[in-house]
N, CA, C and O atoms as a GROMACS GRO file, in nm:
protein
  496
    1MET      N    1  11.398  15.544   9.311
    1MET     CA    2  11.482  15.563   9.428
    1MET      C    3  11.406  15.651   9.527
    1MET      O    4  11.354  15.757   9.491
    2SER      N    5  11.402  15.606   9.652
    2SER     CA    6  11.329  15.684   9.752
    2SER      C    7  11.408  15.808   9.791
    2SER      O    8  11.528  15.817   9.768
    3ALA      N    9  11.338  15.904   9.850
    3ALA     CA   10  11.403  16.028   9.893
    3ALA      C   11  11.510  15.999   9.997
    3ALA      O   12  11.615  16.062   9.996
    4ASP      N   13  11.485  15.902  10.088
    4ASP     CA   14  11.583  15.867  10.190
    4ASP      C   15  11.711  15.813  10.127
    4ASP      O   16  11.821  15.851  10.166
    5VAL      N   17  11.696  15.725  10.028
    5VAL     CA   18  11.812  15.667   9.962
    5VAL      C   19  11.890  15.775   9.888
    5VAL      O   20  12.013  15.776   9.892
    6LEU      N   21  11.819  15.866   9.822
    6LEU     CA   22  11.883  15.975   9.750
    6LEU      C   23  11.960  16.065   9.845
    6LEU      O   24  12.076  16.099   9.818
    7LEU      N   25  11.898  16.105   9.956
    7LEU     CA   26  11.968  16.190  10.053
    7LEU      C   27  12.090  16.121  10.110
    7LEU      O   28  12.195  16.183  10.124
    8PHE      N   29  12.078  15.991  10.142
    8PHE     CA   30  12.191  15.917  10.197
    8PHE      C   31  12.306  15.911  10.097
    8PHE      O   32  12.422  15.928  10.134
    9ALA      N   33  12.273  15.886   9.970
    9ALA     CA   34  12.377  15.880   9.866
    9ALA      C   35  12.447  16.014   9.852
    9ALA      O   36  12.569  16.019   9.834
   10ILE      N   37  12.372  16.122   9.858
   10ILE     CA   38  12.432  16.255   9.846
   10ILE      C   39  12.517  16.286   9.968
   10ILE      O   40  12.626  16.343   9.954
   11MET      N   41  12.470  16.251  10.087
   11MET     CA   42  12.546  16.278  10.209
   11MET      C   43  12.679  16.204  10.207
   11MET      O   44  12.778  16.254  10.261
   12ALA      N   45  12.684  16.086  10.146
   12ALA     CA   46  12.808  16.010  10.138
   12ALA      C   47  12.907  16.078  10.044
   12ALA      O   48  13.028  16.057  10.056
   13GLU      N   49  12.857  16.157   9.952
   13GLU     CA   50  12.940  16.220   9.849
   13GLU      C   51  12.989  16.359   9.887
   13GLU      O   52  13.101  16.396   9.851
   14TYR      N   53  12.909  16.436   9.956
   14TYR     CA   54  12.939  16.576   9.982
   14TYR      C   55  12.958  16.604  10.130
   14TYR      O   56  12.901  16.534  10.214
   15PRO      N   57  13.037  16.706  10.163
   15PRO     CA   58  13.053  16.744  10.304
   15PRO      C   59  12.923  16.802  10.358
   15PRO      O   60  12.836  16.846  10.283
   16ASN      N   61  12.911  16.799  10.492
   16ASN     CA   62  12.788  16.853  10.550
   16ASN      C   63  12.811  16.992  10.608
   16ASN      O   64  12.925  17.037  10.624
   17ARG      N   65  12.701  17.059  10.640
   17ARG     CA   66  12.704  17.197  10.690
   17ARG      C   67  12.657  17.207  10.835
   17ARG      O   68  12.616  17.315  10.879
   18ILE      N   69  12.661  17.097  10.909
   18ILE     CA   70  12.610  17.098  11.046
   18ILE      C   71  12.679  17.206  11.128
   18ILE      O   72  12.612  17.287  11.192
   19ARG      N   73  12.811  17.208  11.125
   19ARG     CA   74  12.887  17.306  11.205
   19ARG      C   75  12.850  17.449  11.164
   19ARG      O   76  12.825  17.534  11.249
   20GLU      N   77  12.848  17.474  11.034
   20GLU     CA   78  12.816  17.607  10.982
   20GLU      C   79  12.678  17.654  11.030
   20GLU      O   80  12.662  17.768  11.075
   21ILE      N   81  12.579  17.566  11.019
   21ILE     CA   82  12.443  17.602  11.059
   21ILE      C   83  12.436  17.619  11.210
   21ILE      O   84  12.373  17.713  11.260
   22ARG      N   85  12.500  17.528  11.284
   22ARG     CA   86  12.501  17.535  11.430
   22ARG      C   87  12.562  17.667  11.476
   22ARG      O   88  12.504  17.736  11.560
   23LEU      N   89  12.677  17.703  11.422
   23LEU     CA   90  12.744  17.828  11.461
   23LEU      C   91  12.662  17.949  11.419
   23LEU      O   92  12.658  18.050  11.490
   24GLY      N   93  12.597  17.940  11.304
   24GLY     CA   94  12.512  18.050  11.258
   24GLY      C   95  12.396  18.078  11.352
   24GLY      O   96  12.344  18.190  11.356
   25ARG      N   97  12.357  17.978  11.427
   25ARG     CA   98  12.251  17.995  11.526
   25ARG      C   99  12.307  18.030  11.664
   25ARG      O  100  12.232  18.053  11.760
   26GLY      N  101  12.440  18.035  11.672
   26GLY     CA  102  12.503  18.066  11.801
   26GLY      C  103  12.498  17.951  11.899
   26GLY      O  104  12.505  17.972  12.020
   27TRP      N  105  12.485  17.830  11.848
   27TRP     CA  106  12.475  17.712  11.934
   27TRP      C  107  12.611  17.648  11.955
   27TRP      O  108  12.696  17.647  11.865
   28SER      N  109  12.631  17.594  12.074
   28SER     CA  110  12.750  17.512  12.103
   28SER      C  111  12.720  17.368  12.061
   28SER      O  112  12.605  17.332  12.036
   29GLN      N  113  12.824  17.288  12.056
   29GLN     CA  114  12.802  17.146  12.028
   29GLN      C  115  12.719  17.083  12.140
   29GLN      O  116  12.637  16.995  12.116
   30ASP      N  117  12.742  17.129  12.264
   30ASP     CA  118  12.664  17.078  12.377
   30ASP      C  119  12.515  17.105  12.358
   30ASP      O  120  12.432  17.017  12.382
   31ARG      N  121  12.481  17.226  12.315
   31ARG     CA  122  12.340  17.261  12.298
   31ARG      C  123  12.276  17.176  12.188
   31ARG      O  124  12.164  17.128  12.204
   32LEU      N  125  12.347  17.159  12.076
   32LEU     CA  126  12.293  17.076  11.968
   32LEU      C  127  12.280  16.931  12.014
   32LEU      O  128  12.180  16.866  11.985
   33ALA      N  129  12.381  16.882  12.085
   33ALA     CA  130  12.375  16.744  12.135
   33ALA      C  131  12.254  16.723  12.225
   33ALA      O  132  12.186  16.621  12.215
   34GLU      N  133  12.228  16.820  12.311
   34GLU     CA  134  12.112  16.810  12.400
   34GLU      C  135  11.982  16.810  12.319
   34GLU      O  136  11.891  16.732  12.348
   35ALA      N  137  11.974  16.897  12.218
   35ALA     CA  138  11.853  16.905  12.135
   35ALA      C  139  11.831  16.777  12.054
   35ALA      O  140  11.717  16.737  12.030
   36VAL      N  141  11.940  16.715  12.013
   36VAL     CA  142  11.932  16.594  11.931
   36VAL      C  143  11.914  16.469  12.018
   36VAL      O  144  11.857  16.369  11.974
   37GLY      N  145  11.965  16.476  12.142
   37GLY     CA  146  11.959  16.360  12.230
   37GLY      C  147  12.077  16.267  12.213
   37GLY      O  148  12.062  16.145  12.210
   38CYS      N  149  12.195  16.327  12.202
   38CYS     CA  150  12.317  16.248  12.188
   38CYS      C  151  12.429  16.320  12.262
   38CYS      O  152  12.404  16.417  12.333
   39SER      N  153  12.552  16.272  12.246
   39SER     CA  154  12.665  16.334  12.315
   39SER      C  155  12.734  16.439  12.227
   39SER      O  156  12.719  16.440  12.105
   40LYS      N  157  12.809  16.526  12.294
   40LYS     CA  158  12.888  16.627  12.222
   40LYS      C  159  12.990  16.557  12.131
   40LYS      O  160  13.017  16.605  12.021
   41VAL      N  161  13.045  16.446  12.177
   41VAL     CA  162  13.143  16.371  12.097
   41VAL      C  163  13.079  16.322  11.967
   41VAL      O  164  13.142  16.326  11.861
   42GLN      N  165  12.954  16.276  11.975
   42GLN     CA  166  12.885  16.231  11.854
   42GLN      C  167  12.863  16.348  11.757
   42GLN      O  168  12.883  16.333  11.637
   43ILE      N  169  12.823  16.463  11.809
   43ILE     CA  170  12.804  16.581  11.724
   43ILE      C  171  12.935  16.620  11.658
   43ILE      O  172  12.939  16.649  11.538
   44SER      N  173  13.042  16.622  11.736
   44SER     CA  174  13.174  16.658  11.682
   44SER      C  175  13.212  16.565  11.567
   44SER      O  176  13.259  16.610  11.463
   45GLY      N  177  13.192  16.436  11.588
   45GLY     CA  178  13.223  16.339  11.483
   45GLY      C  179  13.137  16.357  11.359
   45GLY      O  180  13.186  16.352  11.247
   46LEU      N  181  13.008  16.378  11.381
   46LEU     CA  182  12.917  16.396  11.268
   46LEU      C  183  12.951  16.521  11.188
   46LEU      O  184  12.940  16.522  11.066
   47GLU      N  185  12.993  16.627  11.257
   47GLU     CA  186  13.033  16.749  11.186
   47GLU      C  187  13.154  16.725  11.098
   47GLU      O  188  13.169  16.788  10.993
   48ARG      N  189  13.241  16.635  11.140
   48ARG     CA  190  13.362  16.603  11.063
   48ARG      C  191  13.337  16.493  10.960
   48ARG      O  192  13.427  16.458  10.883
   49GLY      N  193  13.214  16.438  10.958
   49GLY     CA  194  13.183  16.333  10.862
   49GLY      C  195  13.226  16.195  10.906
   49GLY      O  196  13.234  16.104  10.824
   50LYS      N  197  13.252  16.179  11.035
   50LYS     CA  198  13.294  16.049  11.090
   50LYS      C  199  13.205  16.016  11.207
   50LYS      O  200  13.226  16.076  11.313
   51PRO      N  201  13.111  15.930  11.199
   51PRO     CA  202  13.073  15.852  11.081
   51PRO      C  203  12.990  15.936  10.984
   51PRO      O  204  12.947  16.047  11.015
   52ARG      N  205  12.968  15.879  10.867
   52ARG     CA  206  12.882  15.946  10.769
   52ARG      C  207  12.742  15.957  10.826
   52ARG      O  208  12.695  15.869  10.899
   53LEU      N  209  12.676  16.065  10.792
   53LEU     CA  210  12.538  16.082  10.835
   53LEU      C  211  12.448  15.981  10.765
   53LEU      O  212  12.458  15.960  10.644
   54ASP      N  213  12.360  15.920  10.842
   54ASP     CA  214  12.255  15.841  10.779
   54ASP      C  215  12.126  15.922  10.786
   54ASP      O  216  12.123  16.030  10.845
   55THR      N  217  12.020  15.870  10.728
   55THR     CA  218  11.897  15.950  10.719
   55THR      C  219  11.838  15.979  10.856
   55THR      O  220  11.778  16.084  10.876
   56GLU      N  221  11.853  15.887  10.952
   56GLU     CA  222  11.800  15.912  11.087
   56GLU      C  223  11.873  16.028  11.154
   56GLU      O  224  11.810  16.116  11.213
   57TRP      N  225  12.007  16.028  11.146
   57TRP     CA  226  12.084  16.140  11.204
   57TRP      C  227  12.048  16.270  11.133
   57TRP      O  228  12.033  16.374  11.197
   58MET      N  229  12.036  16.264  11.002
   58MET     CA  230  12.003  16.384  10.926
   58MET      C  231  11.871  16.443  10.973
   58MET      O  232  11.859  16.564  10.994
   59ARG      N  233  11.771  16.357  10.991
   59ARG     CA  234  11.640  16.406  11.036
   59ARG      C  235  11.648  16.466  11.176
   59ARG      O  236  11.594  16.574  11.201
   60ARG      N  237  11.716  16.397  11.266
   60ARG     CA  238  11.724  16.444  11.404
   60ARG      C  239  11.795  16.579  11.412
   60ARG      O  240  11.749  16.670  11.481
   61ILE      N  241  11.907  16.591  11.342
   61ILE     CA  242  11.985  16.716  11.346
   61ILE      C  243  11.909  16.828  11.275
   61ILE      O  244  11.904  16.940  11.325
   62ALA      N  245  11.852  16.797  11.160
   62ALA     CA  246  11.776  16.899  11.086
   62ALA      C  247  11.658  16.949  11.170
   62ALA      O  248  11.633  17.069  11.176
   63ASP      N  249  11.586  16.858  11.235
   63ASP     CA  250  11.474  16.898  11.321
   63ASP      C  251  11.522  16.988  11.434
   63ASP      O  252  11.459  17.090  11.463
   64ALA      N  253  11.632  16.951  11.497
   64ALA     CA  254  11.685  17.030  11.608
   64ALA      C  255  11.726  17.170  11.563
   64ALA      O  256  11.705  17.268  11.635
   65LEU      N  257  11.784  17.180  11.443
   65LEU     CA  258  11.831  17.309  11.392
   65LEU      C  259  11.723  17.387  11.318
   65LEU      O  260  11.743  17.503  11.281
   66GLY      N  261  11.608  17.324  11.296
   66GLY     CA  262  11.499  17.392  11.227
   66GLY      C  263  11.523  17.410  11.078
   66GLY      O  264  11.482  17.510  11.019
   67VAL      N  265  11.590  17.312  11.017
   67VAL     CA  266  11.618  17.315  10.874
   67VAL      C  267  11.571  17.183  10.813
   67VAL      O  268  11.526  17.094  10.884
   68THR      N  269  11.582  17.172  10.682
   68THR     CA  270  11.550  17.044  10.616
   68THR      C  271  11.677  16.960  10.609
   68THR      O  272  11.787  17.015  10.616
   69PRO      N  273  11.664  16.828  10.596
   69PRO     CA  274  11.784  16.746  10.579
   69PRO      C  275  11.869  16.792  10.460
   69PRO      O  276  11.992  16.786  10.468
   70ALA      N  277  11.807  16.836  10.353
   70ALA     CA  278  11.882  16.884  10.236
   70ALA      C  279  11.966  17.006  10.270
   70ALA      O  280  12.071  17.027  10.210
   71ASP      N  281  11.920  17.088  10.366
   71ASP     CA  282  11.997  17.207  10.405
   71ASP      C  283  12.129  17.171  10.471
   71ASP      O  284  12.220  17.254  10.478
   72LEU      N  285  12.141  17.047  10.519
   72LEU     CA  286  12.265  17.004  10.584
   72LEU      C  287  12.375  16.976  10.483
   72LEU      O  288  12.491  16.961  10.521
   73LEU      N  289  12.340  16.970  10.356
   73LEU     CA  290  12.440  16.945  10.252
   73LEU      C  291  12.515  17.072  10.218
   73LEU      O  292  12.464  17.182  10.236
   74SER      N  293  12.636  17.056  10.170
   74SER     CA  294  12.716  17.169  10.126
   74SER      C  295  12.642  17.242  10.015
   74SER      O  296  12.606  17.181   9.914
   75SER      N  297  12.617  17.371  10.032
   75SER     CA  298  12.536  17.445   9.936
   75SER      C  299  12.600  17.455   9.798
   75SER      O  300  12.530  17.462   9.698
   76ALA      N  301  12.733  17.456   9.792
   76ALA     CA  302  12.800  17.470   9.662
   76ALA      C  303  12.778  17.346   9.574
   76ALA      O  304  12.769  17.358   9.452
   77ASP      N  305  12.770  17.230   9.637
   77ASP     CA  306  12.760  17.106   9.561
   77ASP      C  307  12.625  17.037   9.577
   77ASP      O  308  12.608  16.925   9.530
   78ASN      N  309  12.532  17.101   9.643
   78ASN     CA  310  12.406  17.038   9.679
   78ASN      C  311  12.308  17.037   9.562
   78ASN      O  312  12.253  17.141   9.527
   79PRO      N  313  12.287  16.920   9.501
   79PRO     CA  314  12.192  16.916   9.390
   79PRO      C  315  12.048  16.933   9.434
   79PRO      O  316  11.959  16.952   9.350
   80LEU      N  317  12.022  16.928   9.565
   80LEU     CA  318  11.886  16.946   9.616
   80LEU      C  319  11.858  17.090   9.656
   80LEU      O  320  11.742  17.125   9.680
   81GLN      N  321  11.960  17.172   9.664
   81GLN     CA  322  11.944  17.311   9.706
   81GLN      C  323  11.904  17.395   9.585
   81GLN      O  324  11.974  17.397   9.483
   82LEU      N  325  11.793  17.464   9.596
   82LEU     CA  326  11.745  17.547   9.486
   82LEU      C  327  11.791  17.691   9.503
   82LEU      O  328  11.798  17.743   9.614
   83THR      N  329  11.823  17.756   9.391
   83THR     CA  330  11.854  17.898   9.394
   83THR      C  331  11.724  17.976   9.409
   83THR      O  332  11.615  17.919   9.398
   84ALA      N  333  11.734  18.104   9.433
   84ALA     CA  334  11.614  18.188   9.446
   84ALA      C  335  11.533  18.185   9.316
   84ALA      O  336  11.410  18.176   9.321
   85ASP      N  337  11.600  18.191   9.201
   85ASP     CA  338  11.529  18.185   9.073
   85ASP      C  339  11.460  18.050   9.053
   85ASP      O  340  11.348  18.044   9.003
   86GLU      N  341  11.527  17.942   9.094
   86GLU     CA  342  11.466  17.810   9.080
   86GLU      C  343  11.343  17.797   9.171
   86GLU      O  344  11.242  17.738   9.131
   87ARG      N  345  11.352  17.851   9.292
   87ARG     CA  346  11.236  17.848   9.382
   87ARG      C  347  11.120  17.929   9.324
   87ARG      O  348  11.004  17.888   9.333
   88ARG      N  349  11.152  18.044   9.263
   88ARG     CA  350  11.049  18.128   9.200
   88ARG      C  351  10.982  18.054   9.084
   88ARG      O  352  10.860  18.057   9.070
   89LEU      N  353  11.063  17.990   9.001
   89LEU     CA  354  11.009  17.914   8.888
   89LEU      C  355  10.919  17.801   8.938
   89LEU      O  356  10.811  17.779   8.884
   90LEU      N  357  10.963  17.730   9.039
   90LEU     CA  358  10.883  17.621   9.095
   90LEU      C  359  10.753  17.674   9.156
   90LEU      O  360  10.648  17.613   9.138
   91ALA      N  361  10.760  17.786   9.225
   91ALA     CA  362  10.639  17.847   9.283
   91ALA      C  363  10.542  17.888   9.173
   91ALA      O  364  10.421  17.866   9.186
   92ASN      N  365  10.593  17.946   9.065
   92ASN     CA  366  10.506  17.984   8.953
   92ASN      C  367  10.438  17.862   8.892
   92ASN      O  368  10.319  17.865   8.860
   93TYR      N  369  10.514  17.755   8.877
   93TYR     CA  370  10.456  17.631   8.822
   93TYR      C  371  10.346  17.580   8.915
   93TYR      O  372  10.237  17.547   8.869
   94ARG      N  373  10.375  17.573   9.043
   94ARG     CA  374  10.278  17.520   9.139
   94ARG      C  375  10.154  17.608   9.150
   94ARG      O  376  10.044  17.558   9.177
   95ASN      N  377  10.169  17.738   9.130
   95ASN     CA  378  10.056  17.830   9.140
   95ASN      C  379   9.975  17.840   9.011
   95ASN      O  380   9.865  17.896   9.011
   96ALA      N  381  10.028  17.787   8.902
   96ALA     CA  382   9.956  17.792   8.774
   96ALA      C  383   9.837  17.697   8.780
   96ALA      O  384   9.842  17.593   8.845
   97PRO      N  385   9.729  17.734   8.711
   97PRO     CA  386   9.615  17.641   8.703
   97PRO      C  387   9.662  17.511   8.637
   97PRO      O  388   9.749  17.514   8.550
   98PRO      N  389   9.607  17.398   8.678
   98PRO     CA  390   9.652  17.269   8.623
   98PRO      C  391   9.656  17.266   8.471
   98PRO      O  392   9.747  17.206   8.412
   99GLU      N  393   9.560  17.330   8.406
   99GLU     CA  394   9.557  17.326   8.260
   99GLU      C  395   9.669  17.410   8.197
   99GLU      O  396   9.695  17.396   8.078
  100GLN      N  397   9.734  17.496   8.273
  100GLN     CA  398   9.843  17.579   8.221
  100GLN      C  399   9.982  17.525   8.255
  100GLN      O  400  10.082  17.573   8.202
  101ARG      N  401   9.989  17.426   8.342
  101ARG     CA  402  10.120  17.373   8.383
  101ARG      C  403  10.198  17.314   8.267
  101ARG      O  404  10.320  17.327   8.261
  102ASP      N  405  10.128  17.251   8.174
  102ASP     CA  406  10.196  17.196   8.057
  102ASP      C  407  10.261  17.307   7.977
  102ASP      O  408  10.372  17.289   7.926
  103ASN      N  409  10.194  17.422   7.965
  103ASN     CA  410  10.253  17.536   7.894
  103ASN      C  411  10.379  17.586   7.965
  103ASN      O  412  10.478  17.618   7.900
  104VAL      N  413  10.375  17.591   8.097
  104VAL     CA  414  10.492  17.634   8.174
  104VAL      C  415  10.610  17.541   8.143
  104VAL      O  416  10.721  17.587   8.119
  105LEU      N  417  10.585  17.412   8.145
  105LEU     CA  418  10.691  17.315   8.115
  105LEU      C  419  10.743  17.332   7.973
  105LEU      O  420  10.864  17.330   7.950
  106ARG      N  421  10.653  17.348   7.878
  106ARG     CA  422  10.696  17.360   7.739
  106ARG      C  423  10.773  17.489   7.713
  106ARG      O  424  10.868  17.490   7.635
  107VAL      N  425  10.734  17.598   7.779
  107VAL     CA  426  10.809  17.724   7.763
  107VAL      C  427  10.950  17.707   7.816
  107VAL      O  428  11.046  17.745   7.750
  108THR      N  429  10.964  17.649   7.935
  108THR     CA  430  11.098  17.633   7.992
  108THR      C  431  11.183  17.538   7.908
  108THR      O  432  11.303  17.558   7.893
  109GLU      N  433  11.120  17.432   7.855
  109GLU     CA  434  11.194  17.341   7.768
  109GLU      C  435  11.239  17.410   7.640
  109GLU      O  436  11.352  17.391   7.595
  110ALA      N  437  11.152  17.491   7.582
  110ALA     CA  438  11.187  17.562   7.458
  110ALA      C  439  11.301  17.661   7.483
  110ALA      O  440  11.394  17.671   7.404
  111LEU      N  441  11.292  17.732   7.594
  111LEU     CA  442  11.395  17.831   7.625
  111LEU      C  443  11.529  17.766   7.656
  111LEU      O  444  11.634  17.827   7.634
  112SER      N  445  11.527  17.645   7.706
  112SER     CA  446  11.653  17.578   7.739
  112SER      C  447  11.704  17.493   7.623
  112SER      O  448  11.807  17.427   7.636
  113GLY      N  449  11.632  17.495   7.510
  113GLY     CA  450  11.679  17.424   7.392
  113GLY      C  451  11.632  17.280   7.384
  113GLY      O  452  11.679  17.205   7.298
  114PHE      N  453  11.540  17.239   7.472
  114PHE     CA  454  11.494  17.101   7.470
  114PHE      C  455  11.365  17.079   7.393
  114PHE      O  456  11.318  16.966   7.382
  115GLY      N  457  11.309  17.183   7.340
  115GLY     CA  458  11.183  17.164   7.269
  115GLY      C  459  11.138  17.291   7.200
  115GLY      O  460  11.208  17.392   7.201
  116HIS      N  461  11.022  17.284   7.142
  116HIS     CA  462  10.964  17.397   7.071
  116HIS      C  463  10.832  17.431   7.138
  116HIS      O  464  10.750  17.343   7.163
  117PHE      N  465  10.811  17.558   7.167
  117PHE     CA  466  10.690  17.600   7.237
  117PHE      C  467  10.582  17.643   7.141
  117PHE      O  468  10.602  17.730   7.057
  118GLU      N  469  10.467  17.580   7.154
  118GLU     CA  470  10.345  17.623   7.086
  118GLU      C  471  10.238  17.623   7.193
  118GLU      O  472  10.199  17.517   7.242
  119PRO      N  473  10.188  17.741   7.231
  119PRO     CA  474  10.092  17.747   7.341
  119PRO      C  475   9.965  17.669   7.310
  119PRO      O  476   9.918  17.664   7.196
  120THR      N  477   9.911  17.610   7.414
  120THR     CA  478   9.783  17.540   7.402
  120THR      C  479   9.673  17.643   7.393
  120THR      O  480   9.666  17.735   7.474
  121ARG      N  481   9.588  17.628   7.296
  121ARG     CA  482   9.475  17.720   7.279
  121ARG      C  483   9.356  17.664   7.354
  121ARG      O  484   9.322  17.546   7.342
  122ARG      N  485   9.294  17.749   7.432
  122ARG     CA  486   9.174  17.708   7.505
  122ARG      C  487   9.054  17.725   7.414
  122ARG      O  488   9.038  17.828   7.348
  123THR      N  489   8.972  17.626   7.411
  123THR     CA  490   8.849  17.634   7.331
  123THR      C  491   8.731  17.649   7.425
  123THR      O  492   8.734  17.604   7.539
  124GLY      N  493   8.631  17.712   7.375
  124GLY     CA  494   8.512  17.716   7.456
  124GLY      C  495   8.465  17.848   7.478
  124GLY      O  496   8.364  17.868   7.545
   0.00000   0.00000   0.00000
């Protein structure tokens, strides 16, 4: 499943945060509409979920607000939104040398009950 299809499926399921983010920036609907290139009426409707956001609207609005399309999803129900700890874990994984990434995965699996951790021994 492509990222676009996944985002669209999630947007159909969960409320969006366009209004919340817009107000947090101190923007009016008029200002967002101008930045997106549409009417205030369209922004008002999209904030209410009528019509549902498609991936093109999500990109345009996210770009205008300086956020990612995933940020437009309700944070409480957003399966794409990472917590601070999850972001830290992901950063640690990405910063690990390639030969150690498997160990990072195995440690997290062992700690979560999905496996048993035995560290890889480096030879040489």
